[in-house]
C-alpha positions as CSV (number, residue, x, y, z in Angstrom):
1,M,0.0,0.0,0.0
2,S,1.4,3.4,-0.9
3,Q,1.8,6.2,1.6
4,P,-0.2,9.4,1.2
5,Q,1.9,12.1,-0.5
6,P,2.6,15.3,1.3
7,M,2.0,18.5,-0.6
8,L,5.4,19.9,-1.5
9,F,5.7,23.4,-2.8
10,A,9.4,24.0,-3.4
11,G,10.7,20.9,-5.2
12,A,9.9,17.8,-7.2
13,D,10.5,15.2,-4.6
14,P,7.5,15.0,-2.2
15,W,9.6,13.4,0.6
16,R,12.4,16.0,0.7
17,A,13.0,19.7,0.9
18,T,16.5,21.1,0.4
19,L,18.0,24.3,1.8
20,D,18.6,25.5,-1.8
21,E,14.8,25.0,-2.6
22,A,13.9,26.7,0.7
23,R,16.1,29.7,0.0
24,A,14.5,30.0,-3.5
25,T,10.9,29.9,-2.2
26,P,9.4,33.2,-1.4
27,P,7.6,33.8,1.9
28,S,3.9,33.0,2.0
29,A,1.6,36.0,1.7
30,G,1.4,37.8,5.0
31,R,4.1,35.5,6.6
32,A,7.8,35.9,7.1
33,S,8.4,32.2,6.3
34,A,8.2,30.1,3.2
35,L,5.8,27.1,3.1
36,L,7.7,24.0,1.8
37,M,5.6,21.0,2.8
38,R,2.2,20.2,4.3
39,H,0.7,16.9,5.5
40,G,-2.3,16.7,7.9
41,S,-1.7,19.2,10.7
42,M,2.0,19.5,9.9
43,T,3.6,22.2,7.9
44,L,7.3,22.6,7.2
45,R,8.5,26.2,6.7
46,Y,11.9,27.9,6.1
47,Y,12.6,31.0,8.2
48,A,15.6,33.4,7.9
49,P,14.7,36.7,9.6
50,R,17.0,39.6,8.8
51,G,17.3,42.7,11.0
52,G,15.2,41.3,13.9
53,D,12.6,38.7,14.6
54,P,9.1,40.2,14.6
55,Q,7.2,36.9,15.1
56,Q,4.2,36.7,17.5
57,P,3.0,33.5,19.3
58,H,1.6,30.9,17.1
59,D,-1.5,28.7,17.5
60,Q,0.3,25.4,17.0
61,D,3.3,23.8,18.7
62,E,6.5,24.2,16.8
63,I,10.0,22.9,16.5
64,Y,12.8,24.9,15.0
65,I,15.8,23.0,13.6
66,V,18.7,25.4,13.0
67,A,20.3,24.9,9.6
68,R,22.9,27.7,9.8
69,G,24.0,30.5,12.1
70,S,23.8,31.2,15.8
71,G,22.2,33.4,18.4
72,T,19.9,33.4,21.4
73,F,16.5,31.8,21.5
74,V,14.0,33.5,23.9
75,N,11.1,31.3,25.0
76,G,9.0,33.0,27.7
77,D,11.5,33.9,30.5
78,D,14.1,31.5,29.3
79,R,17.1,32.4,27.0
80,V,19.3,29.8,25.5
81,P,22.2,30.0,23.0
82,F,21.8,28.0,19.8
83,G,23.8,26.9,16.8
84,P,23.6,24.7,13.7
85,G,21.9,21.4,14.3
86,D,20.1,22.5,17.5
87,A,16.4,21.7,17.9
88,L,14.3,24.3,19.7
89,F,10.7,23.9,20.9
90,A,8.0,26.6,21.4
91,A,4.6,25.6,22.7
92,A,1.5,27.0,21.1
93,G,0.8,30.5,22.4
94,A,4.3,30.9,23.9
95,V,6.0,34.2,23.4
96,H,9.3,33.4,21.7
97,R,11.8,34.9,19.3
98,F,15.4,34.8,18.1
99,E,17.8,37.5,19.2
100,D,21.4,38.4,18.4
101,V,21.4,36.1,15.4
102,S,24.3,35.9,13.0
103,D,23.9,37.2,9.5
104,D,23.7,33.7,8.1
105,F,20.9,32.4,10.4
106,E,18.5,30.0,8.7
107,T,16.1,27.5,10.4
108,W,13.5,24.9,9.4
109,V,10.2,25.4,11.3
110,V,7.8,22.5,11.8
111,F,4.3,23.4,13.0
112,Y,2.1,20.5,14.1
113,G,-0.8,19.4,16.1
114,P,-4.1,21.0,17.0
115,R,-4.7,24.7,17.4
116,G,-3.8,25.5,21.0
117,G,-1.1,22.8,21.1
118,E,-1.0,19.3,22.4
119,G,-0.5,20.3,26.1
120,S,1.9,18.6,28.5
């Protein structure tokens, strides 16, 4: 039995998104990130803010996987340094942002689950 295909916007392979494809995909209308893949409640986006991170809390849980660069991830009252390969979590509704990011900062963003988040 074949698996359901995710909807991929950036490339030809429905099971893979590359950084080159992500960099070439323009941000979605009204968003600062580019939509690359969607399947059920999950969306994969590419985010590379320049000159500050203006994002507001989101209505789904999210995981960032840092592709390049470094800085500080602010999540509520917590502040943690990050670098390439790090995974960062923000719960739905949490105030969070990236600060002091390097000029080459790029991250994958995975939104998933129901609106309001999955809870604890």
